[in-house]
N, CA, C and O atoms as a printed pandas DataFrame, in Angstrom:
     atom_number atom_name residue_name chain_id  residue_number  x_coord  y_coord  z_coord
0              1         N          UNK        A               1    5.095    2.597   -0.828
1              2        CA          UNK        A               1    6.376    2.641   -1.632
2              3         C          UNK        A               1    7.572    2.207   -0.721
3              4         O          UNK        A               1    7.578    2.253    0.509
4              5         N          UNK        A               2    8.523    1.804   -1.486
5              6        CA          UNK        A               2    9.784    1.454   -0.715
6              7         C          UNK        A               2   10.549    2.780   -0.834
7              8         O          UNK        A               2   10.515    3.493   -1.837
8              9         N          UNK        A               3   11.324    3.074    0.420
9             10        CA          UNK        A               3   12.155    4.172    0.391
10            11         C          UNK        A               3   13.304    3.887   -0.272
11            12         O          UNK        A               3   13.657    2.715   -0.406
12            13         N          UNK        A               4   14.084    5.001   -0.806
13            14        CA          UNK        A               4   15.352    4.734   -1.728
14            15         C          UNK        A               4   14.990    3.821   -2.951
15            16         O          UNK        A               4   15.837    3.027   -3.361
16            17         N          UNK        A               5   13.790    3.907   -3.530
17            18        CA          UNK        A               5   13.455    3.150   -4.713
18            19         C          UNK        A               5   12.868    4.023   -5.879
19            20         O          UNK        A               5   11.706    3.758   -6.185
20            21         N          UNK        A               6   13.405    4.876   -6.470
21            22        CA          UNK        A               6   13.054    5.890   -7.444
22            23         C          UNK        A               6   11.947    5.297   -8.430
23            24         O          UNK        A               6   10.923    5.922   -8.706
24            25         N          UNK        A               7   12.255    4.011   -8.942
25            26        CA          UNK        A               7   11.409    3.422   -9.814
26            27         C          UNK        A               7   10.050    2.973   -9.405
27            28         O          UNK        A               7    9.149    2.699  -10.199
28            29         N          UNK        A               8    9.961    2.912   -7.996
29            30        CA          UNK        A               8    8.668    2.412   -7.218
30            31         C          UNK        A               8    7.600    3.433   -7.637
31            32         O          UNK        A               8    6.419    3.084   -7.640
32            33         N          UNK        A               9    7.902    4.492   -7.938
33            34        CA          UNK        A               9    6.779    5.514   -8.074
34            35         C          UNK        A               9    5.955    5.384   -9.419
35            36         O          UNK        A               9    4.757    5.615   -9.582
36            37         N          UNK        A              10    6.837    4.984  -10.285
37            38        CA          UNK        A              10    6.171    4.639  -11.765
38            39         C          UNK        A              10    5.380    3.301  -11.643
39            40         O          UNK        A              10    4.341    3.143  -12.283
40            41         N          UNK        A              11    5.844    2.407  -10.875
41            42        CA          UNK        A              11    5.360    1.083  -10.820
42            43         C          UNK        A              11    4.006    1.180   -9.949
43            44         O          UNK        A              11    3.026    0.494  -10.237
44            45         N          UNK        A              12    4.017    1.951   -9.019
45            46        CA          UNK        A              12    2.756    2.236   -8.117
46            47         C          UNK        A              12    1.566    2.994   -8.959
47            48         O          UNK        A              12    0.377    2.677   -8.916
48            49         N          UNK        A              13    2.125    4.044   -9.723
49            50        CA          UNK        A              13    1.013    4.774  -10.672
50            51         C          UNK        A              13    0.490    3.728  -11.836
51            52         O          UNK        A              13   -0.661    3.688  -12.271
52            53         N          UNK        A              14    1.429    3.015  -12.183
53            54        CA          UNK        A              14    0.912    1.917  -13.320
54            55         C          UNK        A              14    0.117    0.803  -12.604
55            56         O          UNK        A              14   -0.754    0.274  -13.294
56            57         N          UNK        A              15    0.255    0.386  -11.425
57            58        CA          UNK        A              15   -0.459   -0.710  -10.664
58            59         C          UNK        A              15   -1.834   -0.301  -10.264
59            60         O          UNK        A              15   -2.804   -1.059  -10.270
60            61         N          UNK        A              16   -1.849    1.195   -9.847
61            62        CA          UNK        A              16   -2.942    1.700   -9.157
62            63         C          UNK        A              16   -4.380    1.547   -9.985
63            64         O          UNK        A              16   -4.315    1.672  -11.208
64            65         N          UNK        A              17   -5.421    1.334   -9.494
65            66        CA          UNK        A              17   -6.667    1.197  -10.044
66            67         C          UNK        A              17   -7.190    2.505  -10.446
67            68         O          UNK        A              17   -6.826    3.434   -9.725
68            69         N          UNK        A              18   -7.964    2.797  -11.435
69            70        CA          UNK        A              18   -8.654    4.028  -11.595
70            71         C          UNK        A              18   -9.295    4.635  -10.302
71            72         O          UNK        A              18   -9.901    3.917   -9.507
72            73         N          UNK        A              19   -9.160    5.829  -10.140
73            74        CA          UNK        A              19   -9.786    6.464   -8.788
74            75         C          UNK        A              19   -9.141    6.022   -7.631
75            76         O          UNK        A              19   -9.650    6.229   -6.530
76            77         N          UNK        A              20   -7.911    5.345   -7.778
77            78        CA          UNK        A              20   -7.195    4.959   -6.577
78            79         C          UNK        A              20   -6.321    5.932   -6.037
79            80         O          UNK        A              20   -6.146    6.996   -6.631
80            81         N          UNK        A              21   -5.654    5.626   -4.776
81            82        CA          UNK        A              21   -4.677    6.346   -4.258
82            83         C          UNK        A              21   -3.351    5.730   -4.016
83            84         O          UNK        A              21   -3.188    4.649   -3.451
84            85         N          UNK        A              22   -2.352    6.544   -4.514
85            86        CA          UNK        A              22   -1.021    6.069   -4.308
86            87         C          UNK        A              22   -0.276    6.948   -3.191
87            88         O          UNK        A              22   -0.070    8.161   -3.236
88            89         N          UNK        A              23    0.061    6.093   -2.230
89            90        CA          UNK        A              23    0.821    6.618   -0.951
90            91         C          UNK        A              23    2.426    6.646   -1.100
91            92         O          UNK        A              23    3.085    5.627   -1.308
92            93         N          UNK        A              24    2.922    7.813   -0.980
93            94        CA          UNK        A              24    4.353    7.789   -1.142
94            95         C          UNK        A              24    4.920    7.855    0.470
95            96         O          UNK        A              24    4.768    8.857    1.168
96            97         N          UNK        A              25    5.492    6.811    0.863
97            98        CA          UNK        A              25    5.729    6.782    2.267
98            99         C          UNK        A              25    7.398    6.597    2.246
99           100         O          UNK        A              25    7.899    5.663    1.619
100          101         N          UNK        A              26    8.100    7.430    2.881
101          102        CA          UNK        A              26    9.471    7.418    3.052
102          103         C          UNK        A              26   10.036    8.173    1.787
103          104         O          UNK        A              26    9.230    8.486    0.911
104          105         N          UNK        A              27   11.308    8.471    1.643
105          106        CA          UNK        A              27   11.707    9.418    0.677
106          107         C          UNK        A              27   12.176    8.382   -0.307
107          108         O          UNK        A              27   12.323    7.208    0.035
108          109         N          UNK        A              28   12.425    8.835   -1.602
109          110        CA          UNK        A              28   12.702    8.114   -2.710
110          111         C          UNK        A              28   14.399    8.192   -2.904
111          112         O          UNK        A              28   14.969    7.345   -3.592
112          113         N          UNK        A              29   15.061    9.164   -2.309
113          114        CA          UNK        A              29   16.404    9.301   -2.426
114          115         C          UNK        A              29   16.945    9.822   -3.694
115          116         O          UNK        A              29   18.167    9.809   -3.839
116          117         N          UNK        A              30   16.139   10.308   -4.691
117          118        CA          UNK        A              30   16.430   10.747   -5.851
118          119         C          UNK        A              30   15.473   11.625   -6.469
119          120         O          UNK        A              30   14.286   11.531   -6.157
120          121         N          UNK        A              31   15.934   12.614   -7.458
121          122        CA          UNK        A              31   14.850   13.347   -8.291
122          123         C          UNK        A              31   14.448   12.557   -9.348
123          124         O          UNK        A              31   13.412   12.845   -9.948
124          125         N          UNK        A              32   15.267   11.382   -9.740
125          126        CA          UNK        A              32   14.888   10.708  -11.022
126          127         C          UNK        A              32   13.696    9.846  -10.690
127          128         O          UNK        A              32   13.416    9.403   -9.577
128          129         N          UNK        A              33   12.934    9.647  -11.988
129          130        CA          UNK        A              33   11.703    9.024  -11.635
130          131         C          UNK        A              33   11.772    8.093  -13.055
131          132         O          UNK        A              33   11.197    8.440  -14.086
132          133         N          UNK        A              34   12.454    7.037  -12.947
133          134        CA          UNK        A              34   12.353    6.320  -14.160
134          135         C          UNK        A              34   11.153    5.566  -14.432
135          136         O          UNK        A              34   10.603    4.815  -13.626
136          137         N          UNK        A              35   10.756    5.820  -15.675
137          138        CA          UNK        A              35    9.491    5.052  -16.350
138          139         C          UNK        A              35    8.214    5.736  -15.833
139          140         O          UNK        A              35    7.145    5.223  -16.165
140          141         N          UNK        A              36    8.201    6.947  -14.979
141          142        CA          UNK        A              36    7.050    7.667  -14.523
142          143         C          UNK        A              36    6.326    8.399  -15.611
143          144         O          UNK        A              36    6.937    9.199  -16.319
144          145         N          UNK        A              37    5.103    8.170  -15.766
145          146        CA          UNK        A              37    4.151    8.752  -16.741
146          147         C          UNK        A              37    3.000    9.673  -16.043
147          148         O          UNK        A              37    1.947    9.161  -15.663
148          149         N          UNK        A              38    3.236   10.888  -15.919
149          150        CA          UNK        A              38    2.506   11.837  -15.150
150          151         C          UNK        A              38    0.998   11.634  -15.724
151          152         O          UNK        A              38    0.089   11.477  -14.910
152          153         N          UNK        A              39    0.779   11.636  -16.841
153          154        CA          UNK        A              39   -0.434   11.621  -17.591
154          155         C          UNK        A              39   -1.332   10.512  -17.081
155          156         O          UNK        A              39   -2.557   10.594  -17.174
156          157         N          UNK        A              40   -0.662    9.388  -16.499
157          158        CA          UNK        A              40   -1.499    8.278  -15.958
158          159         C          UNK        A              40   -2.317    8.779  -14.647
159          160         O          UNK        A              40   -3.421    8.352  -14.310
160          161         N          UNK        A              41   -1.589    9.723  -14.008
161          162        CA          UNK        A              41   -2.293   10.271  -12.871
162          163         C          UNK        A              41   -3.704   10.983  -13.191
163          164         O          UNK        A              41   -4.675   10.931  -12.436
164          165         N          UNK        A              42   -3.668   11.630  -14.383
165          166        CA          UNK        A              42   -4.962   12.339  -14.819
166          167         C          UNK        A              42   -5.662   11.315  -15.416
167          168         O          UNK        A              42   -6.847   11.267  -15.086
168          169         N          UNK        A              43   -5.252   10.416  -16.258
169          170        CA          UNK        A              43   -6.147    9.527  -17.039
170          171         C          UNK        A              43   -6.982    8.596  -15.933
171          172         O          UNK        A              43   -8.175    8.312  -16.045
172          173         N          UNK        A              44   -6.178    8.213  -14.931
173          174        CA          UNK        A              44   -6.690    7.124  -13.843
174          175         C          UNK        A              44   -7.458    7.953  -12.861
175          176         O          UNK        A              44   -8.198    7.362  -12.075
176          177         N          UNK        A              45   -7.370    9.166  -12.821
177          178        CA          UNK        A              45   -7.757   10.084  -11.702
178          179         C          UNK        A              45   -7.577    9.634  -10.276
179          180         O          UNK        A              45   -8.452    9.384   -9.446
180          181         N          UNK        A              46   -6.131    9.577  -10.145
181          182        CA          UNK        A              46   -5.445    9.074   -8.944
182          183         C          UNK        A              46   -5.257   10.301   -7.950
183          184         O          UNK        A              46   -5.225   11.503   -8.211
184          185         N          UNK        A              47   -5.156    9.727   -6.890
185          186        CA          UNK        A              47   -4.749   10.703   -5.510
186          187         C          UNK        A              47   -3.433   10.294   -5.177
187          188         O          UNK        A              47   -3.109    9.112   -5.068
188          189         N          UNK        A              48   -2.585   11.363   -4.994
189          190        CA          UNK        A              48   -1.251   11.030   -4.610
190          191         C          UNK        A              48   -1.107   11.555   -3.194
191          192         O          UNK        A              48   -1.463   12.716   -2.994
192          193         N          UNK        A              49   -0.618   10.821   -2.168
193          194        CA          UNK        A              49   -0.639   11.339   -0.777
194          195         C          UNK        A              49    0.816   10.983   -0.262
195          196         O          UNK        A              49    1.372    9.924   -0.554
196          197         N          UNK        A              50    1.353   11.918    0.492
197          198        CA          UNK        A              50    2.627   11.880    0.971
198          199         C          UNK        A              50    2.510   11.406    2.516
199          200         O          UNK        A              50    1.646   11.924    3.223
200          201         N          UNK        A              51    3.228   10.596    2.943
201          202        CA          UNK        A              51    3.213   10.090    4.381
202          203         C          UNK        A              51    4.482   10.188    4.897
203          204         O          UNK        A              51    5.407    9.637    4.299
204          205         N          UNK        A              52    4.715   10.922    6.114
205          206        CA          UNK        A              52    6.103   10.958    6.790
206          207         C          UNK        A              52    6.085    9.636    7.672
207          208         O          UNK        A              52    5.107    8.954    7.978
208          209         N          UNK        A              53    7.405    9.455    7.997
209          210        CA          UNK        A              53    7.355    8.439    8.831
210          211         C          UNK        A              53    7.106    8.768   10.375
211          212         O          UNK        A              53    7.125    9.946   10.732
212          213         N          UNK        A              54    6.888    7.812   11.232
213          214        CA          UNK        A              54    6.543    8.043   12.810
214          215         C          UNK        A              54    7.645    7.781   13.498
215          216         O          UNK        A              54    8.563    7.030   13.168
216          217         N          UNK        A              55    7.508    8.569   14.698
217          218        CA          UNK        A              55    8.494    8.388   15.862
218          219         C          UNK        A              55    8.225    7.234   16.743
219          220         O          UNK        A              55    7.299    6.448   16.539
220          221         N          UNK        A              56    9.046    7.152   17.715
221          222        CA          UNK        A              56    8.911    5.809   18.790
222          223         C          UNK        A              56    7.614    6.184   19.514
223          224         O          UNK        A              56    6.865    5.260   19.830
224          225         N          UNK        A              57    7.243    7.547   19.833
225          226        CA          UNK        A              57    6.063    7.721   20.660
226          227         C          UNK        A              57    4.961    7.285   19.919
227          228         O          UNK        A              57    4.180    6.552   20.526
228          229         N          UNK        A              58    4.682    7.584   18.635
229          230        CA          UNK        A              58    3.546    7.129   17.772
230          231         C          UNK        A              58    3.531    5.489   17.688
231          232         O          UNK        A              58    2.456    4.889   17.695
232          233         N          UNK        A              59    4.774    4.806   17.607
233          234        CA          UNK        A              59    4.699    3.516   17.578
234          235         C          UNK        A              59    4.293    2.863   18.935
235          236         O          UNK        A              59    3.671    1.802   18.994
236          237         N          UNK        A              60    4.703    3.598   20.044
237          238        CA          UNK        A              60    4.265    2.991   21.200
238          239         C          UNK        A              60    2.723    3.164   21.635
239          240         O          UNK        A              60    2.139    2.357   22.358
240          241         N          UNK        A              61    2.134    4.354   21.083
241          242        CA          UNK        A              61    0.687    4.520   21.261
242          243         C          UNK        A              61    0.064    3.477   20.490
243          244         O          UNK        A              61   -0.801    2.809   21.057
244          245         N          UNK        A              62    0.404    3.186   19.105
245          246        CA          UNK        A              62   -0.302    2.277   18.271
246          247         C          UNK        A              62   -0.161    0.899   19.046
247          248         O          UNK        A              62   -1.203    0.299   19.310
248          249         N          UNK        A              63    0.986    0.390   19.406
249          250        CA          UNK        A              63    1.037   -0.881   20.355
250          251         C          UNK        A              63    0.154   -0.944   21.495
251          252         O          UNK        A              63   -0.364   -2.001   21.856
252          253         N          UNK        A              64   -0.043    0.252   22.116
253          254        CA          UNK        A              64   -0.824    0.067   23.339
254          255         C          UNK        A              64   -2.362    0.036   22.854
255          256         O          UNK        A              64   -3.208   -0.596   23.486
256          257         N          UNK        A              65   -2.637    0.709   21.774
257          258        CA          UNK        A              65   -4.033    0.622   21.316
258          259         C          UNK        A              65   -4.320   -0.839   20.908
259          260         O          UNK        A              65   -5.344   -1.391   21.312
260          261         N          UNK        A              66   -3.443   -1.467   20.123
261          262        CA          UNK        A              66   -3.488   -2.925   19.913
262          263         C          UNK        A              66   -3.775   -3.768   21.012
263          264         O          UNK        A              66   -4.713   -4.563   21.078
264          265         N          UNK        A              67   -2.809   -3.523   21.974
265          266        CA          UNK        A              67   -2.941   -4.444   23.153
266          267         C          UNK        A              67   -4.051   -4.093   24.129
267          268         O          UNK        A              67   -4.309   -4.849   25.065
268          269         N          UNK        A              68   -4.720   -2.946   23.925
269          270        CA          UNK        A              68   -5.981   -2.625   24.742
270          271         C          UNK        A              68   -7.160   -3.548   24.442
271          272         O          UNK        A              68   -8.033   -3.788   25.277
272          273         N          UNK        A              69   -7.141   -4.052   23.213
273          274        CA          UNK        A              69   -8.393   -4.781   22.762
274          275         C          UNK        A              69   -9.672   -3.956   22.449
275          276         O          UNK        A              69  -10.744   -4.489   22.164
276          277         N          UNK        A              70   -9.464   -2.538   22.528
277          278        CA          UNK        A              70  -10.703   -1.755   22.340
278          279         C          UNK        A              70  -11.171   -1.859   20.915
279          280         O          UNK        A              70  -12.368   -1.631   20.745
280          281         N          UNK        A              71  -10.530   -2.128   19.982
281          282        CA          UNK        A              71  -10.950   -2.540   18.618
282          283         C          UNK        A              71  -10.588   -3.945   18.172
283          284         O          UNK        A              71   -9.533   -4.494   18.489
284          285         N          UNK        A              72  -11.575   -4.515   17.384
285          286        CA          UNK        A              72  -11.371   -5.848   17.103
286          287         C          UNK        A              72  -10.343   -6.053   15.889
287          288         O          UNK        A              72  -10.693   -6.483   14.791
288          289         N          UNK        A              73   -9.148   -5.723   16.194
289          290        CA          UNK        A              73   -8.038   -5.770   15.016
290          291         C          UNK        A              73   -7.754   -7.378   14.537
291          292         O          UNK        A              73   -7.431   -7.743   13.407
292          293         N          UNK        A              74   -7.964   -8.198   15.694
293          294        CA          UNK        A              74   -7.804   -9.654   15.308
294          295         C          UNK        A              74   -8.768  -10.190   14.455
295          296         O          UNK        A              74   -8.565  -11.289   13.938
296          297         N          UNK        A              75   -9.891   -9.501   14.217
297          298        CA          UNK        A              75  -10.964   -9.995   13.317
298          299         C          UNK        A              75  -10.768   -9.419   11.860
299          300         O          UNK        A              75  -11.592   -9.713   10.994
300          301         N          UNK        A              76   -9.843   -8.717   11.615
301          302        CA          UNK        A              76   -9.643   -8.139   10.273
302          303         C          UNK        A              76   -9.276   -9.213    9.425
303          304         O          UNK        A              76   -8.477  -10.049    9.847
304          305         N          UNK        A              77   -9.780   -9.309    8.221
305          306        CA          UNK        A              77   -9.524  -10.319    7.250
306          307         C          UNK        A              77   -8.043  -10.183    6.658
307          308         O          UNK        A              77   -7.625   -9.118    6.206
308          309         N          UNK        A              78   -7.381  -11.219    6.697
309          310        CA          UNK        A              78   -5.927  -11.081    6.201
310          311         C          UNK        A              78   -5.622  -12.304    5.616
311          312         O          UNK        A              78   -6.158  -13.381    5.877
312          313         N          UNK        A              79   -4.573  -12.048    4.662
313          314        CA          UNK        A              79   -4.044  -13.319    3.948
314          315         C          UNK        A              79   -2.573  -12.957    3.561
315          316         O          UNK        A              79   -2.229  -11.827    3.213
316          317         N          UNK        A              80   -1.686  -14.112    3.666
317          318        CA          UNK        A              80   -0.365  -14.080    3.305
318          319         C          UNK        A              80   -0.200  -14.756    2.200
319          320         O          UNK        A              80   -0.812  -15.823    2.144
320          321         N          UNK        A              81    0.503  -14.429    1.216
321          322        CA          UNK        A              81    0.803  -15.110   -0.020
322          323         C          UNK        A              81    2.302  -14.990   -0.403
323          324         O          UNK        A              81    2.933  -13.968   -0.132
324          325         N          UNK        A              82    2.884  -16.095   -1.064
325          326        CA          UNK        A              82    4.129  -15.965   -1.805
326          327         C          UNK        A              82    4.263  -15.023   -2.891
327          328         O          UNK        A              82    3.186  -14.678   -3.378
328          329         N          UNK        A              83    5.280  -14.527   -3.389
329          330        CA          UNK        A              83    5.311  -13.714   -4.738
330          331         C          UNK        A              83    4.607  -14.170   -5.697
331          332         O          UNK        A              83    3.974  -13.342   -6.351
332          333         N          UNK        A              84    4.520  -15.432   -6.017
333          334        CA          UNK        A              84    3.598  -15.796   -7.052
334          335         C          UNK        A              84    2.274  -15.704   -6.934
335          336         O          UNK        A              84    1.566  -15.804   -7.937
336          337         N          UNK        A              85    1.789  -15.517   -5.795
337          338        CA          UNK        A              85    0.412  -15.348   -5.305
338          339         C          UNK        A              85   -0.217  -13.872   -5.336
339          340         O          UNK        A              85   -1.409  -13.600   -5.190
340          341         N          UNK        A              86    0.922  -12.907   -5.577
341          342        CA          UNK        A              86    0.543  -11.579   -5.468
342          343         C          UNK        A              86   -0.627  -11.147   -6.439
343          344         O          UNK        A              86   -1.564  -10.518   -5.948
344          345         N          UNK        A              87   -0.630  -11.398   -7.563
345          346        CA          UNK        A              87   -1.853  -10.994   -8.437
346          347         C          UNK        A              87   -3.139  -11.501   -7.690
347          348         O          UNK        A              87   -4.006  -10.639   -7.550
348          349         N          UNK        A              88   -3.394  -12.654   -7.223
349          350        CA          UNK        A              88   -4.685  -13.033   -6.561
350          351         C          UNK        A              88   -4.874  -12.161   -5.552
351          352         O          UNK        A              88   -5.965  -11.601   -5.449
352          353         N          UNK        A              89   -3.959  -11.938   -4.751
353          354        CA          UNK        A              89   -3.807  -11.161   -3.391
354          355         C          UNK        A              89   -4.501   -9.852   -3.604
355          356         O          UNK        A              89   -5.565   -9.507   -3.090
356          357         N          UNK        A              90   -3.693   -9.118   -4.499
357          358        CA          UNK        A              90   -4.100   -7.945   -4.916
358          359         C          UNK        A              90   -5.404   -7.708   -5.520
359          360         O          UNK        A              90   -6.028   -6.667   -5.317
360          361         N          UNK        A              91   -5.869   -8.753   -6.332
361          362        CA          UNK        A              91   -7.260   -8.811   -6.886
362          363         C          UNK        A              91   -8.368   -9.057   -5.851
363          364         O          UNK        A              91   -9.517   -8.632   -5.968
364          365         N          UNK        A              92   -7.912   -9.773   -4.844
365          366        CA          UNK        A              92   -8.869   -9.969   -3.620
366          367         C          UNK        A              92   -8.912   -8.847   -2.983
367          368         O          UNK        A              92  -10.015   -8.529   -2.538
368          369         N          UNK        A              93   -7.952   -8.081   -2.787
369          370        CA          UNK        A              93   -7.843   -6.676   -1.860
370          371         C          UNK        A              93   -8.908   -5.771   -2.629
371          372         O          UNK        A              93   -9.869   -5.244   -2.069
372          373         N          UNK        A              94   -8.613   -5.660   -3.976
373          374        CA          UNK        A              94   -9.435   -4.796   -4.753
374          375         C          UNK        A              94  -10.766   -5.164   -4.899
375          376         O          UNK        A              94  -11.521   -4.390   -5.486
376          377         N          UNK        A              95  -11.205   -6.290   -4.430
377          378        CA          UNK        A              95  -12.581   -6.861   -4.565
378          379         C          UNK        A              95  -12.937   -7.143   -6.048
379          380         O          UNK        A              95  -14.063   -6.866   -6.461
380          381         N          UNK        A              96  -11.952   -7.713   -6.890
381          382        CA          UNK        A              96  -12.056   -7.802   -8.191
382          383         C          UNK        A              96  -12.251   -9.424   -8.285
383          384         O          UNK        A              96  -12.178   -9.896   -9.419
384          385         N          UNK        A              97  -12.473  -10.252   -7.278
385          386        CA          UNK        A              97  -12.642  -11.495   -7.326
386          387         C          UNK        A              97  -14.022  -11.944   -6.606
387          388         O          UNK        A              97  -14.775  -11.074   -6.167
388          389         N          UNK        A              98  -14.317  -13.224   -6.501
389          390        CA          UNK        A              98  -15.502  -13.654   -5.697
390          391         C          UNK        A              98  -14.902  -14.060   -4.325
391          392         O          UNK        A              98  -15.686  -14.635   -3.570
392          393         N          UNK        A              99  -13.711  -13.865   -3.907
393          394        CA          UNK        A              99  -13.258  -14.043   -2.631
394          395         C          UNK        A              99  -13.769  -13.249   -1.672
395          396         O          UNK        A              99  -14.071  -12.098   -1.988
396          397         N          UNK        A             100  -13.975  -13.724   -0.255
397          398        CA          UNK        A             100  -14.403  -12.844    0.686
398          399         C          UNK        A             100  -13.621  -11.471    0.724
399          400         O          UNK        A             100  -12.482  -11.386    0.263
400          401         N          UNK        A             101  -14.236  -10.476    1.254
401          402        CA          UNK        A             101  -13.502   -9.136    1.516
402          403         C          UNK        A             101  -12.319   -9.211    2.059
403          404         O          UNK        A             101  -12.274   -9.921    3.063
404          405         N          UNK        A             102  -11.220   -8.651    1.690
405          406        CA          UNK        A             102   -9.881   -8.851    2.386
406          407         C          UNK        A             102   -9.372   -7.389    2.478
407          408         O          UNK        A             102   -9.364   -6.542    1.585
408          409         N          UNK        A             103   -8.876   -7.270    3.979
409          410        CA          UNK        A             103   -8.342   -5.879    4.258
410          411         C          UNK        A             103   -6.924   -5.937    4.392
411          412         O          UNK        A             103   -6.334   -4.906    4.069
412          413         N          UNK        A             104   -6.251   -6.876    4.783
413          414        CA          UNK        A             104   -4.810   -6.936    5.099
414          415         C          UNK        A             104   -4.273   -8.113    4.248
415          416         O          UNK        A             104   -4.653   -9.282    4.309
416          417         N          UNK        A             105   -3.330   -7.597    3.453
417          418        CA          UNK        A             105   -2.564   -8.654    2.543
418          419         C          UNK        A             105   -1.058   -8.485    2.833
419          420         O          UNK        A             105   -0.507   -7.400    3.022
420          421         N          UNK        A             106   -0.512   -9.595    2.842
421          422        CA          UNK        A             106    1.063   -9.448    3.018
422          423         C          UNK        A             106    1.598  -10.503    1.807
423          424         O          UNK        A             106    1.105  -11.617    1.633
424          425         N          UNK        A             107    2.723   -9.925    0.989
425          426        CA          UNK        A             107    3.273  -10.673   -0.040
426          427         C          UNK        A             107    4.724  -11.143    0.641
427          428         O          UNK        A             107    5.534  -10.328    1.081
428          429         N          UNK        A             108    4.898  -12.429    0.655
429          430        CA          UNK        A             108    6.234  -12.970    1.209
430          431         C          UNK        A             108    7.222  -13.056   -0.079
431          432         O          UNK        A             108    6.977  -13.937   -0.902
432          433         N          UNK        A             109    8.195  -12.290   -0.271
433          434        CA          UNK        A             109    9.195  -12.524   -1.240
434          435         C          UNK        A             109    9.848  -13.929   -1.137
435          436         O          UNK        A             109   10.735  -14.257   -1.925
């Protein structure tokens, strides 16, 4: 979710697949939740997870791990799509298509 975007919570809950997880990363900057329907959490059996930001030390450790080559991060399946390709990208990541399994997806606005 995007920080300082109160409506993003409703969008995330609406887009989440049944049994999925919605991660709230960053603060929303408001107590308002436009369009939020809490019943969808129950009906879709969603998990809501809060994630705090990380500090410089954590970023440095992550970069060192990436640079070490200890894990094959370069082999992770990934795909970048423009905004109009978001639907196909999200479906591929959810394995709702015949496309190869996809772990990392980037939407370029």
